[in-house]
Residue frames as a rotation matrix with the C-alpha (Angstrom) as fourth column:
MET 1
0.579 0.815 0.000 0.00
0.815 -0.579 0.000 0.00
0.000 0.000 -1.000 0.00
LYS 2
-0.034 -0.574 0.818 1.13
0.518 -0.710 -0.477 3.50
0.855 0.408 0.322 -0.71
PRO 3
0.020 0.019 -1.000 2.21
0.970 -0.244 0.014 5.26
-0.244 -0.970 -0.023 2.49
ALA 4
0.675 0.165 0.719 1.75
0.363 -0.923 -0.130 8.99
0.642 0.349 -0.683 2.74
SER 5
-0.056 -0.785 -0.617 4.94
0.996 -0.003 -0.087 10.51
0.067 -0.619 0.782 4.08
HIS 6
0.346 0.156 -0.925 5.54
0.512 -0.858 0.047 14.00
-0.786 -0.490 -0.377 5.39
ASP 7
-0.186 -0.542 -0.820 7.70
-0.390 -0.725 0.568 15.01
-0.902 0.426 -0.077 2.45
SER 8
-0.474 0.094 0.875 5.99
0.703 0.639 0.312 13.09
-0.530 0.763 -0.369 -0.36
PRO 9
-0.976 0.213 0.037 4.56
-0.135 -0.734 0.665 14.99
0.169 0.644 0.746 -3.30
SER 10
-0.386 0.906 0.171 0.86
-0.820 -0.252 -0.514 15.67
-0.423 -0.339 0.840 -3.20
VAL 11
-0.739 0.189 0.646 -1.03
0.232 0.973 -0.019 12.41
-0.632 0.135 -0.763 -3.55
CYS 12
0.190 0.956 0.225 -4.05
0.698 0.029 -0.715 14.18
-0.690 0.293 -0.662 -5.02
GLY 13
-0.179 -0.327 -0.928 -2.21
-0.157 -0.921 0.355 16.77
-0.971 0.210 0.114 -7.06
ASP 14
-0.805 -0.281 -0.523 -2.17
-0.531 -0.053 0.846 15.14
-0.265 0.958 -0.107 -10.48
SER 15
-0.697 0.601 -0.391 -5.22
0.120 0.635 0.763 12.91
0.707 0.485 -0.514 -10.27
ALA 16
0.230 0.894 0.384 -8.51
-0.475 -0.241 0.846 12.59
0.849 -0.377 0.370 -8.50
CYS 17
-0.927 -0.376 0.006 -8.62
-0.180 0.430 -0.885 11.66
0.330 -0.821 -0.466 -4.84
ILE 18
0.184 0.966 -0.183 -11.44
-0.263 0.228 0.937 9.77
0.947 -0.124 0.296 -3.21
ILE 19
-0.815 -0.396 0.422 -11.88
-0.499 0.112 -0.859 9.34
0.293 -0.911 -0.289 0.55
ASP 20
-0.229 0.754 -0.615 -14.07
0.349 0.654 0.671 6.82
0.909 -0.061 -0.413 2.34
ALA 21
0.617 0.614 0.492 -16.08
-0.231 -0.457 0.859 7.46
0.752 -0.644 -0.140 5.51
PRO 22
0.833 -0.311 -0.457 -13.73
0.553 0.464 0.692 5.55
-0.003 -0.829 0.559 7.87
ALA 23
-0.212 -0.953 0.218 -10.73
0.934 -0.263 -0.241 7.55
0.287 0.153 0.946 6.63
LEU 24
-0.182 0.220 0.958 -12.58
0.020 -0.974 0.227 10.85
0.983 0.060 0.173 7.04
MET 25
0.854 0.520 0.019 -13.72
-0.042 0.033 0.999 9.76
0.519 -0.853 0.050 10.50
ALA 26
0.349 -0.816 -0.461 -10.10
0.929 0.364 0.059 8.99
0.120 -0.449 0.885 11.44
TYR 27
-0.563 -0.511 0.650 -9.33
0.486 -0.840 -0.240 12.66
0.669 0.181 0.721 10.70
LEU 28
0.100 0.716 0.691 -12.42
-0.253 -0.653 0.714 14.01
0.962 -0.246 0.116 12.47
GLU 29
0.920 0.263 -0.292 -11.74
0.162 0.423 0.892 11.90
0.358 -0.867 0.346 15.56
GLY 30
0.599 -0.733 0.321 -8.11
-0.781 -0.623 0.034 13.03
0.176 -0.271 -0.946 15.75
THR 31
0.898 -0.298 0.323 -6.56
0.166 0.911 0.379 9.58
-0.406 -0.287 0.868 15.51
PRO 32
-0.027 -0.986 -0.163 -2.85
-0.085 -0.160 0.983 9.23
-0.996 0.041 -0.079 14.66
LYS 33
-0.509 -0.122 0.852 -3.75
0.762 0.396 0.512 8.00
-0.400 0.910 -0.109 11.15
GLY 34
0.603 0.796 0.058 -6.08
0.762 -0.553 -0.338 10.97
-0.237 0.248 -0.939 10.88
GLN 35
0.288 -0.604 -0.744 -2.97
-0.087 -0.790 0.607 13.17
-0.954 -0.110 -0.280 10.75
VAL 36
-0.733 -0.483 0.480 -2.15
0.382 0.293 0.877 11.59
-0.564 0.825 -0.031 7.39
VAL 37
0.017 0.843 0.538 -5.65
1.000 -0.029 0.013 12.43
0.026 0.537 -0.843 6.18
GLN 38
0.659 0.198 -0.726 -5.22
0.376 -0.922 0.090 15.98
-0.652 -0.332 -0.682 7.48
ARG 39
-0.338 -0.866 -0.369 -2.02
-0.054 -0.374 0.926 16.43
-0.940 0.333 0.079 5.44
LEU 40
-0.709 0.110 0.696 -3.74
0.678 0.378 0.631 15.10
-0.194 0.919 -0.343 2.32
LEU 41
0.412 0.910 0.056 -6.71
0.907 -0.404 -0.118 17.42
-0.084 0.099 -0.991 2.82
GLU 42
0.433 -0.346 -0.832 -4.34
0.100 -0.899 0.426 20.36
-0.896 -0.268 -0.355 3.37
GLN 43
-0.690 -0.707 0.158 -2.46
0.183 0.041 0.982 19.48
-0.700 0.706 0.102 0.17
ALA 44
-0.311 0.669 0.675 -5.73
0.950 0.191 0.247 19.31
0.036 0.718 -0.695 -1.76
HIS 45
0.663 0.582 -0.471 -6.86
0.640 -0.767 -0.049 22.66
-0.389 -0.269 -0.881 -0.34
ALA 46
0.046 -0.753 -0.657 -3.52
0.009 -0.657 0.754 24.32
-0.999 -0.041 -0.024 -1.14
SER 47
-0.876 -0.418 0.243 -3.67
0.204 0.136 0.969 23.13
-0.438 0.898 -0.034 -4.75
GLY 48
-0.503 0.765 -0.403 -7.34
-0.812 -0.578 -0.082 24.01
-0.296 0.285 0.912 -5.17
ALA 49
-0.727 0.204 -0.656 -8.27
-0.234 0.825 0.515 20.35
0.646 0.527 -0.552 -5.65
LYS 50
0.159 0.819 0.551 -11.35
-0.979 0.057 0.196 18.65
0.129 -0.570 0.811 -4.26
VAL 51
-0.940 -0.324 0.109 -11.39
-0.340 0.917 -0.209 15.25
-0.032 -0.234 -0.972 -2.59
SER 52
-0.232 0.899 -0.371 -14.40
-0.631 0.151 0.761 13.20
0.740 0.411 0.532 -3.65
ILE 53
-0.920 0.131 0.369 -16.57
-0.218 0.614 -0.759 11.32
-0.326 -0.779 -0.536 -1.18
THR 54
-0.706 0.707 -0.048 -19.68
0.340 0.397 0.853 9.36
0.622 0.585 -0.520 -2.07
ALA 55
-0.179 0.757 0.629 -23.06
-0.675 -0.560 0.481 10.51
0.716 -0.338 0.611 -0.86
LEU 56
0.660 0.411 -0.629 -23.39
0.078 0.796 0.601 7.15
0.747 -0.446 0.493 0.92
ASP 57
-0.205 -0.815 -0.543 -20.12
0.799 0.181 -0.573 7.74
0.565 -0.551 0.614 2.79
MET 58
-0.755 -0.006 0.656 -21.35
-0.225 -0.937 -0.267 11.19
0.616 -0.349 0.706 3.84
VAL 59
0.404 0.915 0.004 -24.49
-0.420 0.181 0.889 9.52
0.812 -0.361 0.458 5.23
HIS 60
0.434 -0.313 -0.845 -22.20
0.668 0.741 0.069 7.38
0.604 -0.595 0.530 7.40
VAL 61
-0.680 -0.728 0.086 -20.20
0.516 -0.559 -0.649 10.44
0.521 -0.397 0.756 8.56
TYR 62
-0.416 0.611 0.673 -23.37
-0.553 -0.758 0.347 12.41
0.722 -0.228 0.653 9.38
HIS 63
0.577 0.697 -0.426 -24.95
-0.123 0.589 0.798 9.44
0.807 -0.408 0.426 11.16
LYS 64
0.057 -0.635 -0.770 -21.88
0.838 0.450 -0.309 8.80
0.543 -0.628 0.558 13.30
GLY 65
-0.822 -0.365 0.437 -21.71
0.150 -0.880 -0.452 12.50
0.549 -0.306 0.778 14.17
LEU 66
-0.077 0.896 0.438 -25.38
-0.638 -0.382 0.668 12.63
0.766 -0.228 0.601 15.13
ALA 67
0.633 0.366 -0.682 -25.22
0.133 0.816 0.562 9.39
0.763 -0.447 0.468 17.11
GLN 68
0.133 -0.707 -0.694 -22.00
0.917 0.354 -0.185 10.08
0.377 -0.612 0.695 19.00
HIS 69
-0.765 -0.479 -0.430 -21.87
0.601 -0.771 -0.209 13.87
-0.232 -0.418 0.878 19.26
PRO 70
0.059 0.883 0.466 -25.41
0.950 -0.193 0.246 15.29
0.307 0.428 -0.850 18.95
ASP 71
0.597 0.200 -0.777 -24.57
0.602 -0.752 0.268 18.34
-0.531 -0.628 -0.569 21.07
CYS 72
-0.053 -0.688 -0.724 -21.83
-0.207 -0.701 0.682 19.52
-0.977 0.186 -0.105 18.73
PHE 73
0.066 0.146 0.987 -23.24
0.800 0.584 -0.140 18.35
-0.597 0.799 -0.078 15.39
ALA 74
0.956 0.293 -0.015 -23.53
0.236 -0.799 -0.553 21.94
-0.174 0.525 -0.833 14.11
GLU 75
0.402 -0.890 -0.215 -19.78
-0.643 -0.442 0.626 22.38
-0.652 -0.114 -0.750 14.66
LEU 76
-0.249 -0.440 0.863 -19.13
0.272 0.823 0.498 19.14
-0.930 0.359 -0.085 12.75
LEU 77
0.543 0.528 0.653 -21.19
0.778 -0.025 -0.628 20.44
-0.315 0.849 -0.424 9.83
ALA 78
0.921 -0.242 -0.304 -19.27
-0.280 -0.956 -0.088 23.72
-0.269 0.167 -0.948 9.88
LEU 79
-0.020 -0.977 0.210 -15.95
-0.458 0.196 0.867 21.85
-0.889 -0.079 -0.451 9.85
LEU 80
-0.098 0.034 0.995 -17.05
0.638 0.769 0.036 19.59
-0.764 0.638 -0.097 7.01
ASP 81
0.860 0.481 0.170 -18.11
0.450 -0.556 -0.699 22.66
-0.242 0.678 -0.694 4.99
GLN 82
0.645 -0.684 -0.339 -14.56
-0.602 -0.729 0.326 24.03
-0.471 -0.006 -0.882 5.29
LEU 83
-0.116 -0.718 0.686 -12.92
-0.009 0.691 0.723 20.87
-0.993 0.078 -0.087 3.97
PRO 84
-0.431 -0.110 -0.896 -12.10
-0.840 -0.313 0.443 20.50
-0.329 0.943 0.042 0.26
LEU 85
-0.671 0.272 0.690 -14.72
0.190 0.962 -0.195 17.78
-0.717 0.001 -0.697 -0.19
GLN 86
-0.537 0.587 -0.605 -16.94
-0.839 -0.297 0.457 17.16
0.089 0.753 0.652 -3.17
VAL 87
-0.316 0.518 0.795 -19.89
-0.303 0.738 -0.602 14.87
-0.899 -0.432 -0.077 -2.50
GLU 88
-0.852 -0.036 -0.523 -20.45
-0.515 0.244 0.822 12.55
0.098 0.969 -0.226 -5.45
PRO 89
0.152 0.972 0.180 -23.94
-0.963 0.186 -0.193 11.23
-0.222 -0.144 0.964 -6.13
VAL 90
-0.556 -0.184 0.811 -24.57
-0.091 0.983 0.160 7.52
-0.826 0.016 -0.563 -6.34
THR 91
-0.302 0.403 -0.864 -25.46
-0.947 -0.231 0.223 6.92
-0.109 0.886 0.451 -9.97
GLN 92
0.774 0.615 0.149 -27.25
-0.574 0.782 -0.244 3.90
-0.267 0.104 0.958 -11.37
GLU 93
0.596 -0.633 -0.495 -24.01
-0.204 0.476 -0.855 2.79
0.777 0.611 0.155 -13.06
GLY 94
-0.392 -0.776 0.494 -22.04
-0.680 -0.117 -0.724 3.25
0.620 -0.619 -0.482 -9.84
ALA 95
0.080 0.519 0.851 -24.62
-0.926 0.354 -0.129 1.32
-0.368 -0.778 0.509 -7.83
LEU 96
0.926 0.283 -0.250 -24.56
-0.369 0.821 -0.436 -1.54
0.082 0.496 0.865 -10.34
GLU 97
0.252 -0.917 -0.309 -20.76
-0.208 0.261 -0.943 -1.75
0.945 0.301 -0.125 -10.40
ALA 98
-0.419 -0.351 0.837 -20.59
-0.868 -0.117 -0.483 -1.54
0.267 -0.929 -0.256 -6.60
ALA 99
0.504 0.682 0.530 -23.12
-0.772 0.631 -0.077 -4.38
-0.387 -0.370 0.844 -6.35
ARG 100
0.817 -0.275 -0.507 -21.00
-0.185 0.708 -0.682 -6.45
0.547 0.651 0.527 -8.75
LEU 101
-0.241 -0.952 0.192 -17.92
-0.488 -0.052 -0.871 -5.86
0.839 -0.303 -0.451 -6.63
MET 102
-0.217 0.231 0.948 -19.83
-0.966 0.087 -0.242 -6.86
-0.139 -0.969 0.205 -3.51
SER 103
0.822 0.563 0.087 -21.07
-0.540 0.819 -0.195 -10.07
-0.181 0.113 0.977 -5.13
GLU 104
0.567 -0.700 -0.435 -17.51
-0.086 0.474 -0.876 -10.95
0.819 0.534 0.208 -6.20
HIS 105
-0.583 -0.813 0.000 -16.00
0.028 -0.020 -0.999 -10.16
0.812 -0.582 0.034 -2.78
GLN 106
0.340 0.763 -0.549 -18.03
0.573 0.295 0.765 -11.39
0.746 -0.575 -0.337 0.19
GLY 107
0.252 -0.155 -0.955 -18.06
0.939 -0.202 0.280 -8.98
-0.236 -0.967 0.095 3.12
LEU 108
-0.785 -0.511 0.351 -17.23
0.595 -0.779 0.197 -5.90
0.173 0.363 0.915 1.05
GLU 109
-0.278 0.669 -0.689 -19.24
0.553 -0.475 -0.684 -2.91
-0.786 -0.571 -0.238 2.30
PRO 110
0.528 0.578 0.622 -21.39
0.840 -0.252 -0.480 -0.79
-0.121 0.776 -0.619 -0.05
GLY 111
0.907 -0.200 -0.370 -19.49
-0.156 -0.977 0.145 2.42
-0.390 -0.074 -0.918 0.74
THR 112
-0.069 -0.985 0.158 -16.14
-0.219 0.170 0.961 0.80
-0.973 0.032 -0.227 0.06
SER 113
-0.120 0.093 0.988 -17.47
0.806 0.591 0.042 -0.67
-0.580 0.801 -0.146 -3.18
LEU 114
0.844 0.486 0.227 -18.64
0.530 -0.690 -0.493 2.75
-0.083 0.536 -0.840 -4.37
CYS 115
0.634 -0.687 -0.354 -15.30
-0.433 -0.695 0.574 4.34
-0.640 -0.211 -0.739 -3.48
VAL 116
-0.296 -0.726 0.621 -13.42
0.191 0.592 0.783 1.63
-0.936 0.350 -0.037 -5.38
TYR 117
0.295 0.497 0.816 -15.71
0.913 0.105 -0.394 2.23
-0.281 0.861 -0.423 -8.37
LEU 118
0.977 0.081 -0.199 -14.98
0.046 -0.983 -0.176 5.99
-0.210 0.163 -0.964 -8.26
ALA 119
0.208 -0.975 -0.077 -11.24
-0.425 -0.161 0.891 5.37
-0.881 -0.153 -0.447 -8.04
LYS 120
-0.237 -0.270 0.933 -11.38
0.583 0.729 0.359 2.97
-0.777 0.629 -0.015 -10.99
VAL 121
0.496 0.528 0.689 -13.38
0.864 -0.220 -0.454 5.24
-0.088 0.820 -0.565 -13.31
SER 122
0.988 -0.125 -0.093 -11.40
-0.125 -0.992 0.006 8.36
-0.093 0.005 -0.996 -12.39
GLY 123
0.419 -0.897 -0.142 -7.98
0.424 0.331 -0.843 6.72
0.803 0.293 0.519 -12.24
GLY 124
0.327 -0.207 0.922 -7.69
-0.587 -0.809 0.026 8.42
0.740 -0.550 -0.386 -8.87
THR 125
-0.713 -0.637 -0.292 -6.22
-0.049 0.461 -0.886 7.53
0.699 -0.618 -0.360 -5.51
LEU 126
0.456 0.874 -0.170 -8.43
0.055 0.163 0.985 6.09
0.888 -0.459 0.026 -2.77
ILE 127
-0.652 -0.502 0.568 -7.72
-0.533 -0.230 -0.814 7.23
0.539 -0.834 -0.117 0.78
THR 128
0.349 0.826 -0.442 -9.16
-0.336 0.551 0.764 4.41
0.875 -0.118 0.470 2.85
ALA 129
-0.322 -0.368 0.872 -9.20
-0.947 0.144 -0.289 2.93
-0.019 -0.919 -0.394 6.31
ASP 130
0.714 0.623 0.320 -10.62
-0.581 0.782 -0.226 -0.34
-0.391 -0.024 0.920 4.96
PRO 131
-0.275 -0.931 0.241 -7.88
-0.610 0.363 0.704 -3.00
-0.743 0.046 -0.668 4.64
SER 132
0.208 0.407 0.889 -10.03
0.338 0.823 -0.456 -5.10
-0.918 0.396 0.033 2.30
VAL 133
0.869 0.101 -0.484 -9.31
-0.364 -0.533 -0.764 -2.73
-0.335 0.840 -0.427 -0.61
ASP 134
0.018 -0.948 -0.318 -5.68
-0.997 0.007 -0.078 -3.81
0.076 0.319 -0.945 -0.66
ASN 135
-0.443 -0.203 0.873 -6.16
-0.508 0.859 -0.058 -7.31
-0.739 -0.469 -0.483 0.76
LEU 136
0.338 0.679 0.652 -8.63
0.254 0.601 -0.758 -8.20
-0.906 0.422 0.032 -2.00
GLY 137
-0.661 -0.688 0.299 -6.57
0.496 -0.103 0.862 -6.50
-0.563 0.718 0.409 -4.73
LEU 138
0.351 0.929 0.114 -9.46
0.753 -0.209 -0.624 -4.21
-0.556 0.305 -0.773 -5.68
LEU 139
0.982 -0.161 -0.096 -7.11
-0.187 -0.832 -0.522 -1.46
0.004 0.531 -0.848 -6.89
PRO 140
0.333 -0.939 -0.084 -3.44
0.476 0.244 -0.845 -1.33
0.814 0.242 0.528 -7.81
SER 141
0.235 -0.267 -0.935 -1.37
0.967 -0.037 0.254 -0.52
-0.102 -0.963 0.249 -4.72
GLY 142
-0.800 -0.585 0.135 -0.33
0.599 -0.790 0.131 2.80
0.030 0.186 0.982 -6.28
GLN 143
-0.408 0.745 0.528 -3.97
-0.017 -0.585 0.811 3.91
0.913 0.322 0.251 -6.14
ILE 144
0.592 0.612 -0.524 -4.38
0.467 0.270 0.842 3.28
0.657 -0.743 -0.127 -2.41
VAL 145
-0.515 -0.615 0.597 -3.39
-0.371 -0.468 -0.802 5.34
0.773 -0.634 0.013 0.62
TYR 146
0.184 0.554 -0.812 -4.23
0.494 0.662 0.564 3.18
0.850 -0.505 -0.151 3.63
VAL 147
-0.464 -0.282 0.840 -4.88
-0.458 -0.735 -0.500 5.07
0.758 -0.617 0.212 6.86
GLY 148
0.663 0.745 -0.074 -6.41
-0.376 0.417 0.827 2.30
0.647 -0.521 0.557 8.95
ASN 149
0.127 -0.562 0.817 -5.11
-0.985 0.024 0.169 0.38
-0.114 -0.827 -0.551 11.90
GLY 150
-0.841 -0.510 -0.180 -5.03
-0.535 0.833 0.139 -3.05
0.079 0.213 -0.974 10.33
GLY 151
-0.754 0.644 0.129 -8.61
0.559 0.732 -0.389 -4.02
-0.345 -0.221 -0.912 11.14
GLN 152
-0.243 0.768 0.593 -12.06
0.705 -0.280 0.652 -3.05
0.666 0.576 -0.473 9.96
GLU 153
-0.978 -0.045 -0.204 -13.20
0.172 -0.729 -0.663 0.25
-0.119 -0.683 0.720 11.39
């Protein structure tokens, strides 16, 4: 998997970047791996790039925020609005391809499947906290920045 180092060139600079909900949550929760996500988001912001996230992944982020931090949900929304994120709709084609991936790889989550689909069609890099993306060989290792802790989040 492609590590993101402090002095590496921008991962998202030349191609699209996609982030999944667990990776974005790692940043929002201030985990050590979230610092990698923070650097990538800062690089995207500095270059004027947007980091794509599926609408389904945003549902997961919003739900977790509402469930775990209802008293400060407005602050979470304000923070999310400041990030260089672009919410991508779930299209019929994307849903079909994600379903195909899920049927080929038991246990693959819908959000992960949609992110893999976006990375494939855009040729972009997927920032993920889901180890199954690399473990199942869903994308070439050069298209993955893994920010998880080794287990499903």
